[in-house]
KEMARZA-137785 format. One line per 10 residues: for each residue x, y, z of C-alpha. Coordinates in Angstrom, 1 decimal, padded with zeros to 4 digits. Layout:
X,Y,Z  ...
This chain:
-219.2,149.9,028.4  -222.6,150.2,030.1  -222.4,147.2,032.3  -223.4,149.1,035.4  -227.3,149.2,036.3  -229.4,151.0,034.2  -231.4,154.3,035.4  -235.4,154.7,033.9  -235.6,158.1,033.0  -237.9,160.9,031.6
-236.9,163.1,029.4  -237.7,165.9,026.9  -235.7,166.0,023.5  -236.4,167.8,020.5  -237.8,165.6,018.0  -235.7,166.7,015.1  -233.0,166.2,016.8  -233.8,162.4,017.7  -235.0,162.3,014.5  -232.5,163.0,012.9
-230.0,160.7,016.0  -232.1,158.0,014.7  -231.4,158.4,010.6  -227.3,158.9,011.3  -226.7,155.7,013.9  -226.6,152.7,013.3  -228.3,152.1,016.1  -232.0,151.2,015.7  -233.8,152.4,019.5  -233.4,155.8,020.4
-232.1,154.0,024.2  -229.2,152.8,022.0  -228.2,156.2,019.8  -228.9,157.8,023.6  -226.4,155.6,024.9  -224.1,155.6,021.9  -223.9,159.7,022.0  -223.7,159.5,025.9  -220.5,157.3,025.4  -219.0,159.7,022.4
-219.1,162.2,024.7  -217.4,160.9,027.1  -214.9,160.0,025.2  -213.9,163.2,024.0  -214.1,165.1,027.5  -211.8,162.1,028.4  -209.5,162.4,025.7  -209.6,166.5,025.8  -207.9,166.2,029.3  -205.7,164.0,028.1
-204.5,166.8,025.8  -203.2,168.5,028.6  -200.5,166.4,029.5  -199.0,166.8,025.3  -195.3,167.6,025.9  -195.7,167.2,029.2  -194.5,163.9,029.5  -192.1,161.8,028.4  -193.2,158.2,027.1  -189.8,156.3,025.8
-192.5,154.4,023.0  -191.1,153.3,019.5  -194.5,153.5,017.8  -192.8,151.4,014.8  -192.5,148.9,017.6  -196.7,149.3,018.3  -197.9,149.4,015.0  -195.7,145.8,014.4  -197.0,144.5,017.3  -199.8,141.4,016.5
């Protein structure tokens, strides 16, 4: 997802929060943990934005047919 140019940034982050994120994440670097957290944040916000349309857009989709696709 992050194929664009990187931005070098200095941040003051709470050590306990970084330590816990490092412990809980499969990522092994602080940069990777923060990038993963930002990606997850963006994904959640985009999903919330789509939920506004729930029940307002009619899609003629057969969920069973979608599950059977290979």
